[in-house]
Each structure stands twice: as C-alpha cells, then as structure tokens.
C-alpha atoms as a printed R data frame, in Angstrom:
    type eleno elety resid chain resno       x      y       z
1   ATOM     1    CA   MET     A     1 -43.086 71.966 -68.453
2   ATOM     2    CA   ARG     A     2 -45.175 73.992 -65.435
3   ATOM     3    CA   GLN     A     3 -43.798 72.565 -62.213
4   ATOM     4    CA   THR     A     4 -45.830 70.767 -59.828
5   ATOM     5    CA   ARG     A     5 -44.902 71.986 -56.220
6   ATOM     6    CA   ALA     A     6 -45.222 69.155 -53.990
7   ATOM     7    CA   VAL     A     7 -47.814 70.017 -51.203
8   ATOM     8    CA   ARG     A     8 -47.649 69.348 -47.364
9   ATOM     9    CA   THR     A     9 -49.526 65.854 -46.561
10  ATOM    10    CA   VAL     A    10 -51.262 66.021 -42.450
11  ATOM    11    CA   LEU     A    11 -51.679 62.271 -41.564
12  ATOM    12    CA   VAL     A    12 -54.508 62.065 -39.399
13  ATOM    13    CA   ILE     A    13 -53.582 58.377 -38.036
14  ATOM    14    CA   GLY     A    14 -55.614 56.172 -34.888
15  ATOM    15    CA   ILE     A    15 -53.867 55.079 -32.269
16  ATOM    16    CA   GLY     A    16 -56.618 52.949 -30.868
17  ATOM    17    CA   SER     A    17 -57.651 53.351 -26.613
18  ATOM    18    CA   GLY     A    18 -54.560 53.021 -24.518
19  ATOM    19    CA   ASP     A    19 -53.603 49.478 -25.874
20  ATOM    20    CA   PRO     A    20 -49.916 49.098 -28.474
21  ATOM    21    CA   ASP     A    21 -50.917 45.917 -29.183
22  ATOM    22    CA   HIS     A    22 -53.913 47.453 -31.427
23  ATOM    23    CA   LEU     A    23 -52.059 49.970 -33.306
24  ATOM    24    CA   THR     A    24 -52.277 48.325 -36.902
25  ATOM    25    CA   VAL     A    25 -50.530 48.008 -39.701
26  ATOM    26    CA   GLU     A    26 -51.878 50.484 -42.282
27  ATOM    27    CA   ALA     A    27 -51.523 52.930 -39.116
28  ATOM    28    CA   ALA     A    28 -48.042 51.806 -38.478
29  ATOM    29    CA   ARG     A    29 -47.083 51.978 -42.315
30  ATOM    30    CA   ALA     A    30 -48.289 55.395 -42.224
31  ATOM    31    CA   LEU     A    31 -46.655 57.072 -39.389
32  ATOM    32    CA   ASN     A    32 -43.279 55.727 -40.902
33  ATOM    33    CA   ARG     A    33 -44.434 58.294 -43.319
34  ATOM    34    CA   ALA     A    34 -44.048 61.063 -41.183
35  ATOM    35    CA   ASP     A    35 -41.326 63.504 -41.331
36  ATOM    36    CA   VAL     A    36 -42.833 65.223 -37.439
37  ATOM    37    CA   VAL     A    37 -45.264 63.813 -35.466
38  ATOM    38    CA   PHE     A    38 -46.919 66.881 -33.920
39  ATOM    39    CA   VAL     A    39 -48.688 66.328 -29.847
40  ATOM    40    CA   LEU     A    40 -50.629 68.534 -27.553
41  ATOM    41    CA   ASP     A    41 -49.519 68.711 -24.442
42  ATOM    42    CA   LYS     A    42 -52.514 67.255 -21.722
43  ATOM    43    CA   GLY     A    43 -50.799 68.130 -18.624
44  ATOM    44    CA   GLU     A    44 -48.885 65.917 -16.376
45  ATOM    45    CA   ASP     A    45 -51.587 63.986 -15.455
46  ATOM    46    CA   ARG     A    46 -51.792 62.506 -18.519
47  ATOM    47    CA   ALA     A    47 -48.854 61.215 -18.423
48  ATOM    48    CA   ASP     A    48 -49.382 58.388 -19.032
49  ATOM    49    CA   LEU     A    49 -50.983 58.612 -22.035
50  ATOM    50    CA   ALA     A    50 -47.735 60.189 -23.422
51  ATOM    51    CA   ALA     A    51 -45.930 57.130 -22.089
52  ATOM    52    CA   VAL     A    52 -48.441 55.287 -24.210
53  ATOM    53    CA   ARG     A    53 -47.373 57.439 -27.244
54  ATOM    54    CA   GLU     A    54 -43.681 57.255 -26.523
55  ATOM    55    CA   GLU     A    55 -44.569 53.570 -26.322
56  ATOM    56    CA   ILE     A    56 -45.821 53.818 -29.890
57  ATOM    57    CA   LEU     A    57 -43.325 55.463 -30.867
58  ATOM    58    CA   SER     A    58 -41.318 53.391 -30.109
59  ATOM    59    CA   ARG     A    59 -42.390 49.688 -30.934
60  ATOM    60    CA   HIS     A    60 -43.939 51.423 -34.552
61  ATOM    61    CA   ALA     A    61 -41.835 53.639 -35.852
62  ATOM    62    CA   ASP     A    62 -38.113 52.295 -38.074
63  ATOM    63    CA   ARG     A    63 -37.176 55.319 -36.683
64  ATOM    64    CA   PRO     A    64 -37.123 58.298 -34.384
65  ATOM    65    CA   ARG     A    65 -39.101 60.713 -35.345
66  ATOM    66    CA   ARG     A    66 -38.941 64.676 -35.050
67  ATOM    67    CA   GLN     A    67 -42.035 66.110 -32.076
68  ATOM    68    CA   VAL     A    68 -43.228 69.659 -31.994
69  ATOM    69    CA   VAL     A    69 -45.322 69.699 -28.991
70  ATOM    70    CA   ALA     A    70 -47.668 72.554 -27.873
71  ATOM    71    CA   ALA     A    71 -49.625 72.822 -24.806
72  ATOM    72    CA   ASP     A    72 -53.334 71.847 -25.508
73  ATOM    73    CA   PRO     A    73 -55.341 74.467 -24.974
74  ATOM    74    CA   ALA     A    74 -57.844 73.910 -21.625
75  ATOM    75    CA   ARG     A    75 -61.828 73.368 -22.142
76  ATOM    76    CA   ASP     A    76 -64.038 75.492 -20.328
77  ATOM    77    CA   LEU     A    77 -67.483 73.939 -21.316
78  ATOM    78    CA   GLY     A    78 -69.339 75.392 -18.237
79  ATOM    79    CA   GLY     A    79 -70.458 77.982 -19.917
80  ATOM    80    CA   PRO     A    80 -74.426 78.543 -21.696
81  ATOM    81    CA   SER     A    81 -73.738 76.954 -24.895
82  ATOM    82    CA   TYR     A    82 -71.987 74.225 -24.862
83  ATOM    83    CA   ARG     A    83 -71.543 73.881 -28.608
84  ATOM    84    CA   ASP     A    84 -70.333 78.015 -28.404
85  ATOM    85    CA   ASP     A    85 -67.994 76.539 -25.362
86  ATOM    86    CA   VAL     A    86 -66.528 74.186 -27.914
87  ATOM    87    CA   ALA     A    87 -66.243 76.308 -30.570
88  ATOM    88    CA   ALA     A    88 -63.837 79.135 -28.485
89  ATOM    89    CA   TRP     A    89 -61.435 75.622 -27.908
90  ATOM    90    CA   HIS     A    90 -61.379 74.716 -31.411
91  ATOM    91    CA   GLU     A    91 -60.340 78.200 -32.118
92  ATOM    92    CA   GLN     A    92 -57.689 77.743 -29.901
93  ATOM    93    CA   ARG     A    93 -56.749 74.991 -31.607
94  ATOM    94    CA   LEU     A    94 -56.908 75.879 -35.156
95  ATOM    95    CA   ALA     A    95 -53.747 78.625 -34.756
96  ATOM    96    CA   ILE     A    96 -51.671 75.660 -33.120
97  ATOM    97    CA   TYR     A    97 -52.246 73.279 -36.120
98  ATOM    98    CA   GLU     A    98 -52.073 75.862 -38.566
99  ATOM    99    CA   ARG     A    99 -48.892 77.066 -36.876
100 ATOM   100    CA   PHE     A   100 -47.926 73.145 -37.267
101 ATOM   101    CA   ILE     A   101 -48.493 73.170 -39.951
102 ATOM   102    CA   GLY     A   102 -47.837 75.988 -42.014
103 ATOM   103    CA   ASP     A   103 -43.897 76.483 -39.752
104 ATOM   104    CA   GLU     A   104 -42.467 72.906 -38.808
105 ATOM   105    CA   LEU     A   105 -43.352 70.757 -42.727
106 ATOM   106    CA   GLU     A   106 -41.612 72.151 -45.751
107 ATOM   107    CA   ASP     A   107 -43.495 70.987 -48.972
108 ATOM   108    CA   GLY     A   108 -43.592 67.474 -49.896
109 ATOM   109    CA   GLU     A   109 -43.474 66.816 -46.360
110 ATOM   110    CA   ALA     A   110 -45.687 64.919 -44.172
111 ATOM   111    CA   GLY     A   111 -46.631 65.838 -40.559
112 ATOM   112    CA   ALA     A   112 -48.898 63.595 -38.150
113 ATOM   113    CA   PHE     A   113 -51.574 64.262 -35.538
114 ATOM   114    CA   LEU     A   114 -51.877 60.406 -33.811
115 ATOM   115    CA   VAL     A   115 -55.184 60.518 -32.280
116 ATOM   116    CA   TRP     A   116 -56.300 58.270 -30.018
117 ATOM   117    CA   GLY     A   117 -59.356 55.858 -30.352
118 ATOM   118    CA   ASP     A   118 -60.725 56.770 -34.068
119 ATOM   119    CA   PRO     A   119 -60.343 60.184 -35.942
120 ATOM   120    CA   ALA     A   120 -64.403 60.480 -36.983
121 ATOM   121    CA   LEU     A   121 -65.580 59.175 -33.544
122 ATOM   122    CA   TYR     A   122 -65.564 62.470 -31.295
123 ATOM   123    CA   ASP     A   123 -62.794 63.295 -31.420
124 ATOM   124    CA   SER     A   124 -61.968 67.330 -32.579
125 ATOM   125    CA   THR     A   125 -58.932 66.883 -34.866
126 ATOM   126    CA   LEU     A   126 -60.435 66.416 -38.567
127 ATOM   127    CA   ARG     A   127 -62.865 69.479 -38.384
128 ATOM   128    CA   VAL     A   128 -59.677 71.484 -37.100
129 ATOM   129    CA   LEU     A   129 -58.036 70.341 -39.799
130 ATOM   130    CA   ASP     A   130 -61.082 71.676 -42.359
131 ATOM   131    CA   GLN     A   131 -61.132 75.103 -40.252
132 ATOM   132    CA   VAL     A   132 -57.764 75.771 -41.029
133 ATOM   133    CA   ARG     A   133 -57.299 74.524 -44.810
134 ATOM   134    CA   ASP     A   134 -61.037 77.139 -45.170
135 ATOM   135    CA   ARG     A   135 -59.017 79.548 -43.591
136 ATOM   136    CA   GLY     A   136 -56.392 79.733 -46.896
137 ATOM   137    CA   ARG     A   137 -53.600 80.028 -45.209
138 ATOM   138    CA   VAL     A   138 -51.178 77.210 -45.715
139 ATOM   139    CA   GLU     A   139 -51.843 74.580 -48.340
140 ATOM   140    CA   PHE     A   140 -51.903 71.189 -47.381
141 ATOM   141    CA   ALA     A   141 -53.694 67.664 -48.193
142 ATOM   142    CA   VAL     A   142 -54.544 65.264 -44.998
143 ATOM   143    CA   GLU     A   143 -54.715 61.100 -45.222
144 ATOM   144    CA   VAL     A   144 -57.081 59.842 -42.365
145 ATOM   145    CA   VAL     A   145 -56.519 56.168 -41.251
146 ATOM   146    CA   PRO     A   146 -58.974 54.729 -38.940
147 ATOM   147    CA   GLY     A   147 -58.085 53.207 -35.513
148 ATOM   148    CA   ILE     A   148 -59.578 51.274 -33.090
149 ATOM   149    CA   SER     A   149 -62.171 52.818 -30.829
150 ATOM   150    CA   SER     A   150 -62.747 52.474 -27.149
151 ATOM   151    CA   VAL     A   151 -66.564 51.396 -28.564
152 ATOM   152    CA   GLN     A   152 -65.275 48.114 -30.039
153 ATOM   153    CA   VAL     A   153 -63.027 47.449 -27.073
154 ATOM   154    CA   LEU     A   154 -65.680 47.714 -25.117
155 ATOM   155    CA   ALA     A   155 -68.121 45.126 -27.308
156 ATOM   156    CA   ALA     A   156 -65.109 42.951 -27.231
157 ATOM   157    CA   ARG     A   157 -63.899 43.101 -23.513
158 ATOM   158    CA   PHE     A   158 -67.311 42.149 -23.032
159 ATOM   159    CA   ALA     A   159 -68.000 39.628 -26.153
160 ATOM   160    CA   ARG     A   160 -71.534 40.885 -27.350
161 ATOM   161    CA   PRO     A   161 -72.101 42.482 -29.898
162 ATOM   162    CA   LEU     A   162 -73.774 46.091 -29.786
163 ATOM   163    CA   HIS     A   163 -77.512 45.867 -31.773
164 ATOM   164    CA   GLY     A   164 -79.769 43.420 -32.243
165 ATOM   165    CA   VAL     A   165 -79.682 41.413 -35.252
166 ATOM   166    CA   GLY     A   166 -80.723 43.611 -38.320
167 ATOM   167    CA   ALA     A   167 -81.359 46.787 -35.519
168 ATOM   168    CA   PRO     A   168 -79.483 49.497 -34.669
169 ATOM   169    CA   VAL     A   169 -76.973 50.725 -32.435
170 ATOM   170    CA   HIS     A   170 -76.936 54.634 -31.100
171 ATOM   171    CA   ILE     A   171 -74.274 56.264 -30.091
172 ATOM   172    CA   THR     A   172 -74.489 59.889 -28.394
173 ATOM   173    CA   THR     A   173 -73.455 61.670 -25.291
174 ATOM   174    CA   GLY     A   174 -74.168 61.452 -21.376
175 ATOM   175    CA   ARG     A   175 -75.108 64.700 -22.272
176 ATOM   176    CA   ARG     A   176 -77.665 63.600 -24.805
177 ATOM   177    CA   LEU     A   177 -78.760 60.477 -22.728
178 ATOM   178    CA   ALA     A   178 -79.095 62.431 -19.796
179 ATOM   179    CA   LYS     A   179 -82.154 64.128 -22.086
180 ATOM   180    CA   GLY     A   180 -84.209 60.863 -22.709
181 ATOM   181    CA   TRP     A   181 -83.260 57.423 -24.267
182 ATOM   182    CA   PRO     A   182 -83.399 57.742 -27.785
183 ATOM   183    CA   GLU     A   183 -86.345 56.579 -29.321
184 ATOM   184    CA   GLY     A   184 -86.180 53.315 -31.600
185 ATOM   185    CA   VAL     A   185 -83.079 51.976 -29.982
186 ATOM   186    CA   ASP     A   186 -82.726 48.690 -27.781
187 ATOM   187    CA   ASP     A   187 -79.057 49.160 -27.622
188 ATOM   188    CA   VAL     A   188 -77.383 53.058 -26.808
189 ATOM   189    CA   VAL     A   189 -73.135 53.478 -26.698
190 ATOM   190    CA   VAL     A   190 -72.300 56.395 -24.210
191 ATOM   191    CA   MET     A   191 -69.408 58.126 -24.686
192 ATOM   192    CA   LEU     A   192 -68.029 61.458 -22.802
193 ATOM   193    CA   ASP     A   193 -70.402 61.399 -19.817
194 ATOM   194    CA   GLY     A   194 -68.841 63.554 -16.964
195 ATOM   195    CA   SER     A   195 -71.830 62.752 -14.435
196 ATOM   196    CA   CYS     A   196 -73.308 59.136 -14.536
197 ATOM   197    CA   ALA     A   197 -76.030 59.781 -16.991
198 ATOM   198    CA   PHE     A   198 -77.043 55.727 -16.048
199 ATOM   199    CA   THR     A   199 -78.975 56.853 -13.457
200 ATOM   200    CA   THR     A   200 -80.660 58.953 -14.848
201 ATOM   201    CA   VAL     A   201 -82.046 56.365 -16.660
202 ATOM   202    CA   ASP     A   202 -85.164 54.353 -15.924
203 ATOM   203    CA   PRO     A   203 -83.474 50.035 -14.966
204 ATOM   204    CA   THR     A   204 -86.243 47.978 -15.596
205 ATOM   205    CA   GLY     A   205 -85.172 45.583 -18.119
206 ATOM   206    CA   ILE     A   206 -81.743 47.368 -18.876
207 ATOM   207    CA   THR     A   207 -77.935 45.766 -18.329
208 ATOM   208    CA   LEU     A   208 -74.764 48.013 -17.925
209 ATOM   209    CA   TYR     A   209 -71.786 47.240 -19.730
210 ATOM   210    CA   TRP     A   210 -69.141 49.552 -18.511
211 ATOM   211    CA   GLY     A   211 -65.161 49.960 -19.004
212 ATOM   212    CA   ALA     A   212 -63.038 52.759 -18.319
213 ATOM   213    CA   TYR     A   213 -59.317 53.210 -19.163
214 ATOM   214    CA   LEU     A   214 -60.247 50.563 -22.155
215 ATOM   215    CA   GLY     A   215 -56.954 49.280 -23.585
216 ATOM   216    CA   THR     A   216 -55.035 50.268 -20.307
217 ATOM   217    CA   PRO     A   217 -53.217 48.245 -17.909
218 ATOM   218    CA   ASP     A   218 -55.545 50.290 -15.803
219 ATOM   219    CA   GLU     A   219 -58.545 49.181 -17.192
220 ATOM   220    CA   ILE     A   220 -61.648 48.593 -15.163
221 ATOM   221    CA   LEU     A   221 -64.897 46.350 -16.345
222 ATOM   222    CA   VAL     A   222 -68.067 46.270 -14.352
223 ATOM   223    CA   SER     A   223 -71.656 44.853 -16.443
224 ATOM   224    CA   GLY     A   224 -74.672 43.579 -14.562
225 ATOM   225    CA   PRO     A   225 -78.558 44.858 -14.240
226 ATOM   226    CA   LEU     A   226 -78.457 48.600 -14.164
227 ATOM   227    CA   ALA     A   227 -80.504 47.956 -11.612
228 ATOM   228    CA   ASP     A   228 -77.680 46.608  -8.885
229 ATOM   229    CA   VAL     A   229 -74.470 48.094 -10.922
230 ATOM   230    CA   ALA     A   230 -75.087 51.303 -11.120
231 ATOM   231    CA   ASP     A   231 -74.209 52.776  -7.418
232 ATOM   232    CA   GLU     A   232 -70.425 50.495  -8.153
233 ATOM   233    CA   VAL     A   233 -69.767 51.672 -10.841
234 ATOM   234    CA   VAL     A   234 -70.717 55.317  -9.490
235 ATOM   235    CA   ARG     A   235 -68.438 54.586  -6.524
236 ATOM   236    CA   VAL     A   236 -65.579 53.069  -9.070
237 ATOM   237    CA   ARG     A   237 -65.010 55.923 -11.371
238 ATOM   238    CA   ALA     A   238 -65.697 58.465  -8.675
239 ATOM   239    CA   GLU     A   239 -62.550 56.561  -6.651
240 ATOM   240    CA   ALA     A   240 -60.665 55.727  -9.926
241 ATOM   241    CA   ARG     A   241 -60.790 59.356 -11.307
242 ATOM   242    CA   GLN     A   242 -58.987 60.771  -7.563
243 ATOM   243    CA   ARG     A   243 -57.292 58.173  -7.906
244 ATOM   244    CA   LYS     A   244 -55.351 58.772 -11.756
245 ATOM   245    CA   GLY     A   245 -57.047 62.382 -11.782
246 ATOM   246    CA   TRP     A   246 -58.654 62.210 -15.256
247 ATOM   247    CA   MET     A   247 -61.211 59.273 -16.261
248 ATOM   248    CA   PHE     A   248 -62.398 58.676 -19.738
249 ATOM   249    CA   ASP     A   249 -65.036 55.594 -20.015
250 ATOM   250    CA   THR     A   250 -67.044 54.181 -22.127
251 ATOM   251    CA   TYR     A   251 -70.143 52.049 -21.818
252 ATOM   252    CA   LEU     A   252 -74.051 50.256 -23.294
253 ATOM   253    CA   LEU     A   253 -77.090 50.068 -21.747
254 ATOM   254    CA   SER     A   254 -79.106 47.559 -23.651
255 ATOM   255    CA   ARG     A   255 -82.632 45.768 -23.392
256 ATOM   256    CA   ARG     A   256 -81.899 42.913 -24.595
257 ATOM   257    CA   ASP     A   257 -81.139 39.945 -22.851
258 ATOM   258    CA   PRO     A   258 -78.051 39.273 -22.107
C-alpha cells in the first residue's frame, strides 16, 4: 500500500485587535494544535503588542508553545509606486515565511501565525503564504481561523450598525479616501490612514466615529459631527502617536443620522 506523507499545516489565527478576551473558542483550539508559533518581531516600540501576544498564549494555550522569532522587515512605502513598495516588502516576508515553514516544521506538524484582527482584512499573511506555496519549495496546507477585527470593535464601542437597512458599507484606506468619497454609499470605514484623510472630506452632514488602539487599555474614542471633531481627532491622534511611538486607528464616516 502506498504511504501518504503527512503534510505540514500552517494555521493563520485571527487574535483580535488587542483584547485577549476577544480570542474565539475556535482560535484557542487552533492555537493548541500548534507545535510552534511563528513571530515577526516589530521592535521595541511595539513591545506592548508583544506583551498582549504573550498574554494570549499564557491564557489560552494548554502548554508553553515553542516560538520562532524573526525581525519583521521594515516597510518603505515612500517610493513612486505604492504597489511596488508593498510587493518588495512582501518579498522580504516571503523568504522569512519559507524558512519558518521549511526549517521549523516537520512533516505532520502545525505552525501558527497569530494575526491581529482578522486575517482577511488588510493583513498580508495569506497573500505571502500564497506566494510561498506558488514557489513550490516547501509543501504545506493552510487553515484560517477568523478573528474579531478593529472594524467590529469600533462598531461595538459606539453601538452603531456599520450600514443602513439593505445598504452597503465601504471599507477602504486613507490613501483611497483622499481621492474622493466612494460613489453610492453613505457609510465608509477607513483603515490604514496615516494622514488623517477625513480632513479632506466635505464635512456637511457627516458624523465621525473614530477609535485608536481598539481593544487595548490605551483605547481612545471620539465621535461627533465631522466639522466639530476633526481638529480634536488630529490633535489627540498626534499626541497618542508621540506618546506610544506608533498609531493604529480605524474610523467610520457616516451620512446617516446618528
């Protein structure tokens, strides 16, 4: 009888936006299947995120997991082409992921990437793993566990649906919003906004629901008519970024009545 070789498994586990309590039961079970946890170290300025990851492992893992750590490549997104810059960054991550899977996993073992928020929403892990698989140097299967995203936490904090009845919600980036309000929608969720693109929008009739460090002890929330709170958010955001050394915020712009 022909023997089938046990394949390596890569678990891509959404772990929420910063609250260890947001880890789902499915995610905890997946974590406990892992023989090794792969970690991309983002440096000292993100030490608080590393502490959250360790708390998640301590609280939800049934035993200590071996961790394999590599420095996360720095992103240089200042070139003439944003897509080319991101592709170059992904290429650096590809080499790390390939080494993780090929060198640190035996046949039949499982390795886990713990992904902030949800793996399907503005995260590169799945795209890079697709590239690793396409190169064909290491064979593995991928399983994805969804997580609670900052978008969901934002809506929960303000107790507000993200869209009207039977209406769409548009999720985009600050870079895109700066080019104009998307057509055909009254509700726009914005992520990855490094330049406060909401200040480029005509504020008439728009309410802003803004949150930073959602799910963490440093969480900040501001809401109100865009014309009234835009300057406050710019100020609060700059102060928080200087204090922590990094910023992650998400916000909803809505033309619907609050």
